[in-house]
N, C-alpha and C positions, 0 to 999 in steps of 0.2 A: 765357351765350350759347352756349358750346361744347356744353353738355349739351343745350340745346334743339335745336341742329342735329343732333346725333347721334340724338336721339329722332325727329326729323322724318324723317331718312334711314331709320331702322328702321321707321317707320310705312309708308313707301313700299315698303320691302322686304317688310314684312308682308303687303301685298296679294298679292305673288307667293307667299309662303310659305303663306298660308291657301289659295290655289288648290291648292298641293301637298297640303295637309292634306285638303281636300275631295276631291282626286284620289285620296287613299288609299281613299275610299269608291267612287270610280269615276264617270266621266262621259265623254261623247264617243263614242269608238269602240266598236263592238259586237264582243264576243268570244264564242266559242262557249260555250254552256252546258255544264256538266259532265255527262258521261255515265258512269254506273256509279260515281260518286263515293261514297266512304264517308260515312256520316252520323256526326257527332261530337257529343258531349255537352259540358256546361259544363266538365268536367274538362280538356278539350282546350285550354282557354285558360290553363292553368297554364304559367308561363314555363319554357321548355326550352332546350337548348343552341342556340348561334347558328349551328350547321351541322347537317346531317343531318335536317332536318325532312321529314315525310312529305308526299307530294303528294296523299294521300287518294284515289288513283285517278284524279286529274285529269291528263290528258296532252294534248299538242299535237303534231300532225303538221306539221313545218316545211314540207312541200311545199304545204300549204294556207294558208300565210301569204302576205302580199303580198311581191312581189319576191324569190322564193326562188332564182331562177337568174340570176345576173348575166351579161350578155352583152357588156358594154362593156369598156373598157380594164381589164385585170386588174392591172396593176402601176403605174398612174398614181401618181406621187409617191414611188415606191420606186426607189432606186438601190442600188448595192453598199454605199454608206456612210451613206445617210440615209433617213428616212421623213418625208414632209412631212404635217403636219396643221395644222388651224386650227379656231378656235372660231366658233360661231354662237349668240350669247347676247342676250337682251333685257337691255340694260344701262341704258337710259334710258327715261323716260316723261315725260308732260306734268307729272307731279307731282314728278319728281326721279329719282335713281339707283335702279336695280333690280339684283338679283343682285350686289351689291357684292362684289368680290374673287373671283368665280367663275373668271374668266380667270387671275387671279394664282395661285390654288390649283393650276390645271392646269399652269401654267408652272413653278411650284415643283417639282412632281413630275417634270416632264420634265427640269428642270435637274439634279436629283439623278441621274436615270437616265443622263443624258449624262456626268455627272461620274464615274459608275461604269463608263463604257465603252459605254453604249447598250444595246440589246437585240439579241441575236443578231448582234453586229457592226455594228449600224447605230445612229446617233444620231438623235434626234428634232429635226426643224426645225419650230418653231412659227411659222407665217406671220402670226399675229395673229388678232384677234377681230373678227367682223362683228357689228355692233349693229343690230337691227331697229327700235329706237326705239319699241317696242310698236305698230308699224304692220304689219298683216297683209300689205299689198302690198309693203312694203319688205322684209318677211321673205323673200318669195319671191325678190326680186332679190338680196338678200344671200346667200341659199343658193346661187343660180346663180352669183354672183361667187366664192363660196368654191370651188365645184366647178370653175369655169373656171380658177381658180388652180392646179389640178392637185393638190389634196390627196388623199392616200390615204384619209383618214377625217376626219370632223368630231368634234372633241373639245375642250371639251364642246359639245353641241348642246342648248341649253335655251331655249325660247322661250315667251313668256307667252300669245300669241294667234296664231291662224292655223295654217297647215300648211306644214311644210317637207319632210316625208317624201316627198311626190310628186317634188320636185326631186331628192332624193337617190336615189330609186328609178330615175328616168330616167338619172341619171349613175352609177349603181352605186357610191354612196358610203356605206360603213358609218358609223353615228354612235353615239356613246356619251355618256351624261350622266345627269342626274336625270330620271327618266321621268314628269315632271309634266304632259305633254301627250299628246294622243291619238296623236301621231306614234310613240310607243313601243309601241303596242299593235297586234298583228296584223300586223307587218311583220318579215320575216326580217333586215332590215338594222339595226334599232334595238335598242340594249342599254342598259337603265337599271340603275344600280347598286342600285336597290331594285326592279327589274322594271317592269312595266306598271302604272302607278298610276291610269290613267283608262280602265278597261275597259268602261265603260258600264253602264246598268241591267240589261242582259241578260248581263252578264259572268259568268265561271265561278265566281268566288269573292267572298266578302265580306272586308272588312279586319279580320281577326281581331286585329291588334295593338291596336285600340281596346278590345276586350273584355278582352284580357290586361292592359292598362294599368289599366282601371277596376277589375278584380278585385284587382289588386295594391294600388292606392291605398286601396280600401275594406276590404281584408283579408278573409280567410276565403273561402268559396265563392260569395259574392255573394247568397246567399239572404237575403231580408228587407231588402236594400238597394235603393236607387233612384237613377237618374241622369236628368238632363235634358240634351238636346243642342240647342244654339242655332247657327243658321247664317245665312248671307247670302242674300238674296232674288235668287239667280241660278240659272238652270236647272242648271248644273253643280254648284253647291253644294247645291241641293235634293237631287239624287240622292246626292251624297256624304254628306250628313247622314243621309239615310234608311238608307244601307248601314252607316254607322258605328254608328248606333243599333241596327241589326239585329245587328251583331256584339256590342255590349254586352249586348243582350237574350239572345242565344244563350249568353253566358258566365254566365248565371244571375241577372242583375241586372234588375230592373224598369225600364222606361223610359216613364214617364208623359207626358213632354213631348219632342216631336220637331218643332221648328218652325224656319222661316227668316224671322224677323221683322226682321232688320237690313237696311235699304235698301242697295242696291248703291252709292248715292250717298253713304252715310255716315250715321251715327246722331247726331242732335242731342240727343234726350232718351231715356234708357233706362228712364224710370219705368215705362211700361206693360209693358215686357219683364220687368223685375225683379219687378213685382207679380205677374205670371203665374208666374214661377219660384218665388216664395216661397209660392205656393199650389198648385204643380203636382202634388204628391204627396198627393192626397186632402185638400187643404186645407193641407198642410204643405210645407216646402221639401224638395227631394230631398237625398240624401246627397252627391251629386256633380253639379256643373255643368260641362258640356263646352262650351267656346266655340270653335267653328270659324268664327271671324270675323276680320276685319282688325284690325290692331294698335290703332288708335284706338278703335273700337267695343268691342274687348275690354276695354281699360282702363276705359272708361266703365261697362260692365256690371259689371266686377269691383268698382270703387269703389262703385257704387250698391248692389250686393249687400251689401257690408260695411256700408255706411251703414244698410241695412235690417235689419242684425243677423244676416245669414247666417253660420252657423257650420260649414257643410259644406266639402267639398273642391272645388277648382277645377282643371280640367285644360285646357291650351291648347296649340296647336302652335307658339306664337310666343314663349315665354318664355325660350328659351335663346340667349344671345349674350353674349360677354364685356362688351359695352357696356351690358348691362342688369343686370349683377350687383348694382349698387347702386341699382337703381330700386325704391323702397319699395312702389310700387303692386302690383308682382308678387311681393313677398315672401310666402312661404308657398304660392304656386301651384306646380302640377306641369306639366311639359312633356313631351309625347311626341316623341321623336326617332326618325328612321328609321335611324340608325346611332349608335354610341357617342359620348358627349361627348368632347371633346378631353381632359378631365381623367380619363378612365377608368382610367388607370394601366397600360393594355395596352402591350406593347413597340411595337406598330404606332402607337398614338397618341403615344407618347413620341418615336418617330422623326418623325412628322408634325410635332410641335411643334418639334423640333430643325431640321427642314427650313425651316419658316416663319421661325424665328429666324435661320437662315443666309442664306436667299435673299430674304426680304421681311420684315425685322424689324418694320416699321411696320404690317403688315397684320393686323387682328384675325382670330382664327380663329373666325369665325361659321359658320353652317350653309351659306351659299352658297359661302364660300371652301372649306369642307370638301368640298362637293359637286363642285367643280371638281377638287380634289386627288384624290379617290377615283375620279372618272371617268377621269382620266388613268391612275391606277393599274390600273384594270380593263383599259383598252386595252393598256397595257404587258404585263399578265399574258396576255391573249389572244394578242398578237403573239409573246411568248416561247414559249408553248405550241404555236404554229403552226410555228415553226422558221424556218430560213433561207429556205426556198421560200415567200416571202410574196406572195400574190395575194389579190384580193378573194374568189375562190372557195375558196382554201385557208383563209383566215381564217374564212369562214362555215362551212366544213366542221368546223373546230375548235369553233366556238361552237354550231352548231346540230346537230351530229352525234349528240347524245344523251348524251355523256359529259362535257360541260364544266360546271363550276360555278365561281363566284367568291366568295371570301370572304377577309377579313383578320381573323385571330383576335382577338377582343376589340374590334374596331373597326368592321368592316362585316360584317353578317350574310350568310349564303350566299344567292346566287341560283342557280337550277338552270335549265339551258337545254336545250330550248326552251320549257318550261312557263312561264317568266316573261315570255315574249312576250305572254301573255294574263292574267297574274296578278301582283299585287304580292308581294314577299317577305313572308311572314307573321311579321314580326319588328319589334322596336322596343326602345328603351331609354326609361326614365322618370327624370327628375330633378326634385328639388324645390329651388326657390330659398329659401335660409334664411340670413338674416344676411349677405348678400353673397356666398354660396357656393352652388354647385350640388351638391347631395347626391344620391347614387344611390338611387332607390327600386326600380327594376328595372334590373339590368345588361342589356346587350344580349342579348336572348332571342328565341326563336321558338316558334310553335305549329305544328301541322299546318295545311296549307291547309284552309280551310273552304268547302265548296261553297255557292254561292248558290242555295238550294233553296226 
């Protein structure tokens, strides 16, 4: 019974996570097209260092972003001894919990910061988390409530649907989080730990991480190999699947199948989809199947592929979670992560694991909990680099002045600002679940930005 409940919870969380995965391809907000961007070839998709990646000539003028000049209260929530912050997170839905542990992850990081004396002489006061309940209308009222509580910043701010950035623009409230909504794209106030993930079909870049992952899984330079990309029948997912497939193709791999056949309401019978996949590559199955779908449909497709005799590789954005390590249906599959897995062995991930063990020992270190933790860490980094004279304007000057980047060696790949207001970080890690353990296939790595041309 306990295992069933855990998987049900993960299935609900998967709905949000696959939105993030599709968002890696972009949907929603429109970002400027690249001008003068360098053209890259398949070799650019070779894994590189997790910092120092090239912007390929793609630049962003922060003055042309939304909300570039805050005019409201500059030090709201800041005193000589504290900084007041709060979270705005989609935590519940009609189907169950969402973003499980994201607020806990943030509070853990803030607790360690406070135990170490705070940042620039100020401790962090976390006023709590507003839950929008997956309701766009409630999202607005909850964002207004958080701003009215006098927070200096919203950390984390991660919502599943709707728009909260307009509220924070009117109230001059910076926000930090996992950039899985259009709120993080094209605004000077929003800072995603992996950049802007939903830049729209006219966005400046394509999600190169998918191409990097596919090449690494298939080995070699990709020539003579093929991949199929399967998505959900939603407008945002359609665009995300197309751009993800575009990145895989640009990496040198043929992509004969790019479809969104999975109904948004759920998948009852995967037979037709699997039959199409098994003949997608000139009558034969592709070497790699990429499932950018919700948890339950993904499992149905994976099980049906194996029952049909599929011998190729399977890549999903949903397979990494300590609660899934023993789930045999996912054994052998690969998962793309936007930051390093907790088991990476880096000093930063070891510290994170120690923090969870100390401050919330019962909280699983899954993707959403990690997203909250690293969102808080980015905020702390920006505040520290801003210095003692902390206002909204001074914080934005630090972040958008052209010299700020955020990364945690071996744990969170570099974002560069302001370019990541309109592009996702071109970085990822890949793990394979094997025998109840997550084995690294690609350590946290980056490519250059790849223009959407």
